[in-house]
Backbone atoms as SQL, in Angstrom:
CREATE TABLE atoms (id INTEGER PRIMARY KEY, chain TEXT, resi INTEGER, resn TEXT, atom TEXT, x REAL, y REAL, z REAL);
INSERT INTO atoms VALUES
  (1, 'A', 1, 'UNK', 'N', 9.305, 12.005, 7.620),
  (2, 'A', 1, 'UNK', 'CA', 9.728, 11.654, 6.277),
  (3, 'A', 1, 'UNK', 'C', 9.422, 10.190, 5.963),
  (4, 'A', 2, 'UNK', 'N', 9.403, 9.345, 7.010),
  (5, 'A', 2, 'UNK', 'CA', 9.105, 7.940, 6.772),
  (6, 'A', 2, 'UNK', 'C', 7.680, 7.756, 6.266),
  (7, 'A', 3, 'UNK', 'N', 6.774, 8.576, 6.750),
  (8, 'A', 3, 'UNK', 'CA', 5.373, 8.448, 6.326),
  (9, 'A', 3, 'UNK', 'C', 5.246, 8.733, 4.832),
  (10, 'A', 4, 'UNK', 'N', 6.004, 9.690, 4.333),
  (11, 'A', 4, 'UNK', 'CA', 5.964, 10.006, 2.900),
  (12, 'A', 4, 'UNK', 'C', 6.421, 8.808, 2.083),
  (13, 'A', 5, 'UNK', 'N', 7.485, 8.148, 2.528),
  (14, 'A', 5, 'UNK', 'CA', 7.974, 6.958, 1.815),
  (15, 'A', 5, 'UNK', 'C', 6.945, 5.829, 1.880),
  (16, 'A', 6, 'UNK', 'N', 6.302, 5.653, 3.045),
  (17, 'A', 6, 'UNK', 'CA', 5.273, 4.634, 3.151),
  (18, 'A', 6, 'UNK', 'C', 4.135, 4.921, 2.183),
  (19, 'A', 7, 'UNK', 'N', 3.747, 6.178, 2.056),
  (20, 'A', 7, 'UNK', 'CA', 2.672, 6.540, 1.130),
  (21, 'A', 7, 'UNK', 'C', 3.069, 6.272, -0.314),
  (22, 'A', 8, 'UNK', 'N', 4.279, 6.632, -0.680),
  (23, 'A', 8, 'UNK', 'CA', 4.745, 6.419, -2.058),
  (24, 'A', 8, 'UNK', 'C', 4.812, 4.932, -2.374),
  (25, 'A', 9, 'UNK', 'N', 5.389, 4.157, -1.481),
  (26, 'A', 9, 'UNK', 'CA', 5.505, 2.716, -1.696),
  (27, 'A', 9, 'UNK', 'C', 4.123, 2.068, -1.703),
  (28, 'A', 10, 'UNK', 'N', 3.240, 2.520, -0.817),
  (29, 'A', 10, 'UNK', 'CA', 1.886, 1.980, -0.773),
  (30, 'A', 10, 'UNK', 'C', 1.101, 2.241, -2.043),
  (31, 'A', 11, 'UNK', 'N', 1.216, 3.441, -2.570),
  (32, 'A', 11, 'UNK', 'CA', 0.529, 3.775, -3.827),
  (33, 'A', 11, 'UNK', 'C', 1.070, 2.914, -4.962),
  (34, 'A', 12, 'UNK', 'N', 2.393, 2.772, -5.032),
  (35, 'A', 12, 'UNK', 'CA', 2.998, 1.949, -6.084),
  (36, 'A', 12, 'UNK', 'C', 2.576, 0.487, -5.939),
  (37, 'A', 13, 'UNK', 'N', 2.578, -0.028, -4.723),
  (38, 'A', 13, 'UNK', 'CA', 2.183, -1.422, -4.506),
  (39, 'A', 13, 'UNK', 'C', 0.714, -1.640, -4.843),
  (40, 'A', 14, 'UNK', 'N', -0.133, -0.715, -4.460),
  (41, 'A', 14, 'UNK', 'CA', -1.552, -0.831, -4.787),
  (42, 'A', 14, 'UNK', 'C', -1.808, -0.784, -6.280),
  (43, 'A', 15, 'UNK', 'N', -1.104, 0.093, -6.965),
  (44, 'A', 15, 'UNK', 'CA', -1.274, 0.197, -8.416),
  (45, 'A', 15, 'UNK', 'C', -0.787, -1.082, -9.102),
  (46, 'A', 16, 'UNK', 'N', 0.385, -1.586, -8.678),
  (47, 'A', 16, 'UNK', 'CA', 0.906, -2.824, -9.269),
  (48, 'A', 16, 'UNK', 'C', -0.022, -4.002, -9.006),
  (49, 'A', 17, 'UNK', 'N', -0.551, -4.094, -7.804),
  (50, 'A', 17, 'UNK', 'CA', -1.485, -5.174, -7.491),
  (51, 'A', 17, 'UNK', 'C', -2.717, -5.087, -8.379),
  (52, 'A', 18, 'UNK', 'N', -3.191, -3.890, -8.623),
  (53, 'A', 18, 'UNK', 'CA', -4.341, -3.717, -9.503),
  (54, 'A', 18, 'UNK', 'C', -4.043, -4.114, -10.935),
  (55, 'A', 19, 'UNK', 'N', -2.810, -3.970, -11.371),
  (56, 'A', 19, 'UNK', 'CA', -2.429, -4.359, -12.724),
  (57, 'A', 19, 'UNK', 'C', -2.331, -5.875, -12.874),
  (58, 'A', 20, 'UNK', 'N', -1.866, -6.557, -11.833),
  (59, 'A', 20, 'UNK', 'CA', -1.688, -8.003, -11.900),
  (60, 'A', 20, 'UNK', 'C', -2.982, -8.773, -11.631),
  (61, 'A', 21, 'UNK', 'N', -3.835, -8.246, -10.783),
  (62, 'A', 21, 'UNK', 'CA', -5.072, -8.935, -10.412),
  (63, 'A', 21, 'UNK', 'C', -6.224, -8.311, -11.203),
  (64, 'A', 22, 'UNK', 'N', -6.497, -8.862, -12.349),
  (65, 'A', 22, 'UNK', 'CA', -7.595, -8.345, -13.168),
  (66, 'A', 22, 'UNK', 'C', -8.907, -8.966, -12.726),
  (67, 'A', 23, 'UNK', 'N', -9.908, -8.144, -12.523),
  (68, 'A', 23, 'UNK', 'CA', -11.227, -8.625, -12.147),
  (69, 'A', 23, 'UNK', 'C', -11.384, -8.892, -10.656),
  (70, 'A', 24, 'UNK', 'N', -10.294, -8.917, -9.911),
  (71, 'A', 24, 'UNK', 'CA', -10.388, -9.207, -8.487),
  (72, 'A', 24, 'UNK', 'C', -10.024, -8.022, -7.620),
  (73, 'A', 25, 'UNK', 'N', -9.744, -6.881, -8.241),
  (74, 'A', 25, 'UNK', 'CA', -9.337, -5.710, -7.480),
  (75, 'A', 25, 'UNK', 'C', -10.523, -4.880, -7.010),
  (76, 'A', 26, 'UNK', 'N', -10.208, -3.737, -6.429),
  (77, 'A', 26, 'UNK', 'CA', -11.237, -2.842, -5.896),
  (78, 'A', 26, 'UNK', 'C', -11.372, -1.581, -6.743),
  (79, 'A', 27, 'UNK', 'N', -10.844, -1.567, -7.934),
  (80, 'A', 27, 'UNK', 'CA', -10.801, -0.359, -8.745),
  (81, 'A', 27, 'UNK', 'C', -9.541, 0.418, -8.413),
  (82, 'A', 28, 'UNK', 'N', -9.249, 1.435, -9.171),
  (83, 'A', 28, 'UNK', 'CA', -8.002, 2.180, -9.001),
  (84, 'A', 28, 'UNK', 'C', -7.888, 2.808, -7.619),
  (85, 'A', 29, 'UNK', 'N', -8.899, 3.530, -7.200),
  (86, 'A', 29, 'UNK', 'CA', -8.854, 4.215, -5.909),
  (87, 'A', 29, 'UNK', 'C', -8.805, 3.193, -4.770),
  (88, 'A', 30, 'UNK', 'N', -9.579, 2.147, -4.861),
  (89, 'A', 30, 'UNK', 'CA', -9.581, 1.110, -3.831),
  (90, 'A', 30, 'UNK', 'C', -8.244, 0.413, -3.715),
  (91, 'A', 31, 'UNK', 'N', -7.629, 0.089, -4.861),
  (92, 'A', 31, 'UNK', 'CA', -6.317, -0.550, -4.849),
  (93, 'A', 31, 'UNK', 'C', -5.264, 0.357, -4.231),
  (94, 'A', 32, 'UNK', 'N', -5.326, 1.648, -4.554),
  (95, 'A', 32, 'UNK', 'CA', -4.357, 2.590, -3.985),
  (96, 'A', 32, 'UNK', 'C', -4.544, 2.718, -2.479),
  (97, 'A', 33, 'UNK', 'N', -5.793, 2.742, -2.026),
  (98, 'A', 33, 'UNK', 'CA', -6.054, 2.854, -0.590),
  (99, 'A', 33, 'UNK', 'C', -5.599, 1.605, 0.157),
  (100, 'A', 34, 'UNK', 'N', -5.839, 0.434, -0.419),
  (101, 'A', 34, 'UNK', 'CA', -5.384, -0.806, 0.206),
  (102, 'A', 34, 'UNK', 'C', -3.864, -0.830, 0.266),
  (103, 'A', 35, 'UNK', 'N', -3.206, -0.372, -0.786),
  (104, 'A', 35, 'UNK', 'CA', -1.744, -0.303, -0.782),
  (105, 'A', 35, 'UNK', 'C', -1.216, 0.634, 0.286),
  (106, 'A', 36, 'UNK', 'N', -1.832, 1.789, 0.433),
  (107, 'A', 36, 'UNK', 'CA', -1.408, 2.762, 1.450),
  (108, 'A', 36, 'UNK', 'C', -1.632, 2.194, 2.848),
  (109, 'A', 37, 'UNK', 'N', -2.792, 1.606, 3.083),
  (110, 'A', 37, 'UNK', 'CA', -3.077, 1.025, 4.396),
  (111, 'A', 37, 'UNK', 'C', -2.102, -0.109, 4.714),
  (112, 'A', 38, 'UNK', 'N', -1.806, -0.932, 3.727),
  (113, 'A', 38, 'UNK', 'CA', -0.848, -2.019, 3.935),
  (114, 'A', 38, 'UNK', 'C', 0.544, -1.509, 4.242),
  (115, 'A', 39, 'UNK', 'N', 0.973, -0.470, 3.563),
  (116, 'A', 39, 'UNK', 'CA', 2.296, 0.102, 3.817),
  (117, 'A', 39, 'UNK', 'C', 2.368, 0.730, 5.203),
  (118, 'A', 40, 'UNK', 'N', 1.314, 1.424, 5.596),
  (119, 'A', 40, 'UNK', 'CA', 1.300, 2.047, 6.925),
  (120, 'A', 40, 'UNK', 'C', 1.279, 0.982, 8.022),
  (121, 'A', 41, 'UNK', 'N', 0.471, -0.058, 7.846),
  (122, 'A', 41, 'UNK', 'CA', 0.420, -1.126, 8.830),
  (123, 'A', 41, 'UNK', 'C', 1.755, -1.867, 8.912),
  (124, 'A', 42, 'UNK', 'N', 2.348, -2.155, 7.758),
  (125, 'A', 42, 'UNK', 'CA', 3.650, -2.818, 7.753),
  (126, 'A', 42, 'UNK', 'C', 4.739, -1.979, 8.400),
  (127, 'A', 43, 'UNK', 'N', 4.751, -0.708, 8.134),
  (128, 'A', 43, 'UNK', 'CA', 5.738, 0.187, 8.756),
  (129, 'A', 43, 'UNK', 'C', 5.557, 0.272, 10.258),
  (130, 'A', 44, 'UNK', 'N', 4.306, 0.285, 10.694),
  (131, 'A', 44, 'UNK', 'CA', 4.034, 0.331, 12.132),
  (132, 'A', 44, 'UNK', 'C', 4.453, -0.977, 12.795),
  (133, 'A', 45, 'UNK', 'N', 4.149, -2.109, 12.166),
  (134, 'A', 45, 'UNK', 'CA', 4.530, -3.401, 12.738),
  (135, 'A', 45, 'UNK', 'C', 6.050, -3.569, 12.777),
  (136, 'A', 46, 'UNK', 'N', 6.742, -3.118, 11.762),
  (137, 'A', 46, 'UNK', 'CA', 8.208, -3.234, 11.759),
  (138, 'A', 46, 'UNK', 'C', 8.848, -2.294, 12.756),
  (139, 'A', 47, 'UNK', 'N', 8.164, -1.221, 13.116),
  (140, 'A', 47, 'UNK', 'CA', 8.694, -0.281, 14.087),
  (141, 'A', 47, 'UNK', 'C', 8.482, -0.710, 15.535),
  (142, 'A', 48, 'UNK', 'N', 7.626, -1.691, 15.772),
  (143, 'A', 48, 'UNK', 'CA', 7.332, -2.130, 17.129),
  (144, 'A', 48, 'UNK', 'C', 8.529, -2.756, 17.849),
  (145, 'A', 49, 'UNK', 'N', 9.293, -3.668, 17.208),
  (146, 'A', 49, 'UNK', 'CA', 10.390, -4.320, 17.933),
  (147, 'A', 49, 'UNK', 'C', 11.510, -3.348, 18.336),
  (148, 'A', 50, 'UNK', 'N', 11.609, -2.240, 17.693),
  (149, 'A', 50, 'UNK', 'CA', 12.621, -1.281, 18.098),
  (150, 'A', 50, 'UNK', 'C', 13.407, -0.858, 16.956);
């Protein structure tokens, strides 16, 4: 269930980043993918300490 939340938060973060950064983004799909990857990496890093 945590992965689903990471995906939802990642998509939202990627979309918001694309809205704020005009001209510097990767397009809609690219922004969403970067958001998802960032959320998954952050969740994995936060899970390492225990």
